[in-house]
N, C-alpha and C positions, 0 to 999 in steps of 0.2 A: 489687642493688647495695651494699644493707647487710651482704651477710654479705661481700661480695666487701671492703667497707672494714675491716671485721673481720678478717678474714683480714692484708690489707696492714698493720694497725696491731699484729696479733699479730707479726708477721716484723718490723716494724719496733723493738719493743719487745727481740725476743733479739739486737738488736745486733748482726745478720750482716752478715758485711765479704766484699767481693769473692774474699778467699781461700778461706773457706767454702765457696763455691757454687764454683769451681775444682773446690775438694778433693772435694767432694760428686761434679762431674759425671765428674771422674776416675775416683773408686772404683765409680761406678756403669757406669761403659765397663769398668772390669777386670774386675766382675760378670759382665758381658755377655760378654765376650772368654772367659772361662774356662766360662761356661755352652755356648758353643757349641764350645769344645774338648771339654768331657766328653760332649757330646748323642750318645747312639747307642754308646757304648762301655761298658764295666762298670766305668767310674767314677761313671756316672751313678746306676745301683743303691746301690755305696757310700755315695755321698752322702745319698741319701735314707735307708738303715740309719741313718747317724752322726745325719740329721734327728731320726727316730723316738726312739731312744736320749737326742738331748738333751732332746727335748719329755719325752721318759718320768722323765729326772733331774730337770726343774723340776716336774712332777707330783708326784713321790714326794718331794721338798722340801718343797713346799707342804702335802701332806696327811700330813706326819707317820710315814712309812716309812722310818724309819732304816736298818732293813736294806738295803733294795732301792737306796736311794739311796745308801748307802756299795758296794754293789757295783759299781752305775752308773757312778759316780765313777771307782772303780778302774778301770771297762774303757776309760772313754774318755780318763784318762791314758794306757793301755796302745796306746788306739788314735791318740793326736797321736805318739806315738812311731811308729807305726806307717805312719802316713799317707806319708810321704815312699818306703817302700819299695812299699806297695801304689799308689801313682799314681806311680809312674816312667814307665811309657810315657808319661802324661799330662803330668807334667811337663816331657821331654823334648821332646815333640811341641811343648807352650808354648814353649821355649828356642828351638826348630827354627824357630818362627813368627817368634817377634824377630830373629832373624839372617838372616830372609829379608827384611827391612825396607829401602827403597830407600837406607839410610845407609850398610848392608854392601853391599850389591848389586855382584855380583861374577860372572863368569863364566871358564871358563877356556878360552873359543874365541872369537873373533870370527870374522864373517864377513856379506856382505852379501847383499842383499834377491834377487840375481839368483840367489845361491847359494842362499837358502832356496828362492825358487820352483823350481827347478830337482830340489832333492832333494825339495820335495812333490809335482814332476809323477811322480817316479821311484816315490815309496810309493804314489801315488794309482792307478797304472799295476800296481803289484804286488798291490794288496788285491783288487782285482776278481777276477783268477786265484787267488788265496786262496781267495777265497767260491766261485768256481762250483767246484774241487775241492775243497771242503769238507775244507781245510788248517788247521787249527790252529796259530795264531800268536801272538805276546805282543810288542809293540815298544814300547821305551820311549823318549821323548824326552827326553834330559836336558836342563834349563835351567839356573838360576843355582846351585840345590844341585847340588853333587859327585855324583857316583854312584861312585866309585873303590871302594868297598869292595865291591860289588856287580859293578865290572866284572871285579875282581879273583875271581870265584867262576866266571867263564867261560873262553872261549877267545879269546884275541886277534887279530883283523879287520884294522882299520885299514885298511878298504878303502870307498872313495867309495859312497856307496848308488844302488844299482840295483836297476831292477824284476827283474832276471835273477838277481841277486847274494841278492836278498830270498826271491824265490822258492825257490831252491837250498836256502839255509839251512832252511828251514820242510819242505821236502819229506820225508814221513815215512820214507823211509831214509836220511836226511842225518844223520851221527852229532851234529849240532848243533839238530834241529828239536824237542830235550826241553827247554825253557829258553828264556829271554827274549835278544831283539835289544836292545841299547843305542845308541843314536845320539847322536851329540855333533855339532853342526853338521851338516855333508852327511858325515861319517863313521861307518859301522859300528865303534864301538870295539871291540865282544864280541860274541859269540852262546854260548847255551847258559850263561845265567847265572840262577843262581839267586835269587831275588826272596824278601822278607818277605811272609807272608801275614797277612791281616787277620784282625781277630778281633774283628771287627761281627759281635753274635748276632740284629741282625734281617737279616741278608744271605738272600736266597732261596734256598733251599736246591736249585734248579734249576741255581745256578750251582758251575762246579765250580773245581778248584784253578789255572789260568789265570787266570780271572776275580779271583780269592782276590788273585793273587798282583799282579796289575796294580793294583787298590785300594792294597793294602797299602804297595807300594812308593810311590805318590802320597800315604799315610799318612804315611810319612819322610821324603818331599823334596817338592819342587813340579813335579817331575816329570810328562809326561804319558804315559800308559799306554794303547797300542791294542790291543785283544785281538777276535781273530777265532774264534769260536765252532766246534770240528770240527765238532760233531754238526748245527748250525743253521745255519752258515754267517752268524751275525748278528755285526755290526760293533759294538763297543760303546769309548767313549772313559771312563778314569776320571783326575780331576783332582781334586787335593784332597780326596782320601777318596769323592768321588762317583763312581757308575757310571752313564754315561748310555749306555742301548741302541737299539737296532734304529735305527741311521743308515746315509744310502745315501752313496754317495762324494760328494756334492755338501756336505751336513750337516758331512763328515768336514771336507773340505777346509776350509769355512769356521771350522769350530773351531780346528782345526792352525795357523789364519792367525791368528784372534785370538790364541793363546794362546803362539805359539811364535814368530810372523815377529821380527825384529831391531825394534828399536827401539820397539815397541809396545807400549802398559802392559798390566796383566793386569785388563781392565776387563770383559770377557767373563765373562757367569756359566753354568756346565752347569746352574744349577736352573733356568733355563728351557726346556732341555729336557726330555723325558721320562726319571724316575728309574729304573731299571731294579731297583729293591730289592725 
């Protein structure tokens, strides 16, 4: 108790106001969010390198190594100028996360729970067929972030989601099978779309271009990407840059319901499922 009393007395002597406490909490939260954004990306290694340079600069200054200290200072000056360029993907990702907040939340389409359930029924009818026939597929479900720039890379379809249409699109001899299908509401807006590939260096080497594209689109948006492996028939779901593998139809339906059902909050976490990295 004596130690606790001393700590409290020391805090009181600092004359800390409530604004200071709020300020510290906000800054701690911001640093926490920044760490989450750069974790698992190339920026993580770059930050570690900057920390090493900073420590070396301080040590060289304290030990009187003037030439080394001058060189490190010049390097840090150039580094500060280069940071916006080097961290451009992470800065863009952070701004996109801010833009997805509830204050600005909007959508290009509006649909009912009945439409969603009907779309989900057709989707879960098509997927077992694709798995059984070992037909690779990449299906992206648009949410609040618009995917127009990737829709324009494919062929417009603008058809209601049906199991037959999905199977025919991904059939190996179909001209649209080599690319992603993008679903907006209960409509297939485009097929044969080209998506950005993830640059996650820690991703398993057994995952091919289709899986990397599925993860990549979820790093650039809040979309949900369903991937079916052509070689193994394994069903995977990517959301917010996280790939979840080895799903069956029941688990897949539950994930899609929690993430995409109209009027539901985004409280479901894919971290509770097996991570496929």
